[in-house]
C-alpha positions as CSV (number, residue, x, y, z in Angstrom):
1,M,-2.0,-10.4,1.2
2,K,-0.6,-8.6,4.2
3,I,1.9,-5.8,4.9
4,D,5.0,-6.8,6.9
5,S,4.2,-5.8,10.5
6,D,7.5,-3.9,10.7
7,F,6.2,-1.2,8.3
8,A,4.0,1.6,9.3
9,L,2.0,4.3,7.5
10,R,2.5,7.8,8.6
11,S,1.0,11.2,7.5
12,V,3.6,13.9,7.5
13,A,2.6,17.4,6.5
14,G,-0.3,16.1,4.4
15,T,1.9,13.5,2.6
16,Y,1.6,9.8,3.3
17,V,4.8,7.7,3.8
18,A,5.5,4.1,4.6
19,V,8.4,3.7,6.9
20,A,10.3,0.6,8.2
21,L,10.5,-0.1,11.9
22,G,12.3,-2.6,14.0
23,S,14.3,-5.2,12.1
24,A,12.9,-4.1,8.8
25,A,14.7,-0.8,9.2
26,K,18.0,-2.6,9.0
27,K,17.2,-4.0,5.5
28,F,15.0,-1.2,4.1
29,R,16.5,2.3,4.1
30,G,14.3,5.3,3.3
31,V,10.6,5.8,2.9
32,I,7.9,5.2,0.3
33,N,5.8,8.2,-0.6
34,L,2.1,7.4,-1.2
35,N,-0.8,9.3,-2.5
36,E,-4.3,9.1,-1.0
37,S,-5.3,6.0,-2.9
38,G,-1.9,4.3,-2.1
39,A,-2.3,5.1,1.6
40,M,-5.8,3.6,1.5
41,L,-4.6,0.4,-0.2
42,F,-1.6,0.2,2.2
43,D,-3.9,0.5,5.2
44,M,-6.2,-2.2,3.8
45,L,-3.2,-4.5,3.2
46,R,-2.2,-4.1,6.9
47,I,-5.2,-6.1,7.8
48,G,-4.9,-8.7,5.0
49,A,-7.2,-7.4,2.3
50,S,-7.6,-9.5,-0.9
51,K,-7.1,-8.2,-4.4
52,E,-10.9,-8.2,-4.9
53,Q,-11.4,-6.0,-1.8
54,L,-8.7,-3.6,-2.9
55,V,-10.2,-3.3,-6.4
56,K,-13.7,-2.8,-4.9
57,A,-12.4,0.0,-2.6
58,L,-10.9,1.8,-5.5
59,T,-14.0,1.6,-7.7
60,D,-16.2,2.6,-4.8
61,R,-14.2,5.6,-3.9
62,Y,-13.0,6.9,-7.3
63,E,-14.5,7.1,-10.7
64,V,-12.4,4.3,-12.2
65,T,-13.3,1.2,-14.1
66,E,-12.7,-2.2,-12.5
67,F,-10.1,-3.0,-15.2
68,R,-8.1,0.2,-14.3
69,A,-8.5,-0.4,-10.6
70,A,-7.2,-4.0,-11.0
71,D,-4.2,-2.8,-13.0
72,S,-3.4,-0.2,-10.3
73,V,-3.7,-2.8,-7.6
74,D,-1.4,-5.2,-9.5
75,R,1.2,-2.5,-10.0
76,F,1.0,-1.3,-6.4
77,V,1.2,-4.8,-5.0
78,G,4.1,-5.6,-7.3
79,T,6.0,-2.6,-6.0
80,L,5.4,-3.6,-2.4
81,K,6.5,-7.2,-3.1
82,A,9.7,-6.0,-4.9
83,A,10.6,-4.0,-1.8
84,S,9.8,-7.0,0.5
85,I,7.1,-5.0,2.2
86,L,4.3,-7.4,1.4
């Protein structure tokens, strides 16, 4: 899975946001606010991380079960797909 190259992750005043650039800015208006874990997943998806890699990153960094991490990844990826970012 890979993030559309016309989207970038920015940190603004301690908050992470995904913004559309280039041709994507014509289709996608606004920004997506992300927390720290969302920003980490977004960054990993920019280089084409697999679901397994995303789940492992969450379980390694946070005290969360593999089941909960997989559910979080599925919901996050679903949101990105619905917005045509992934």
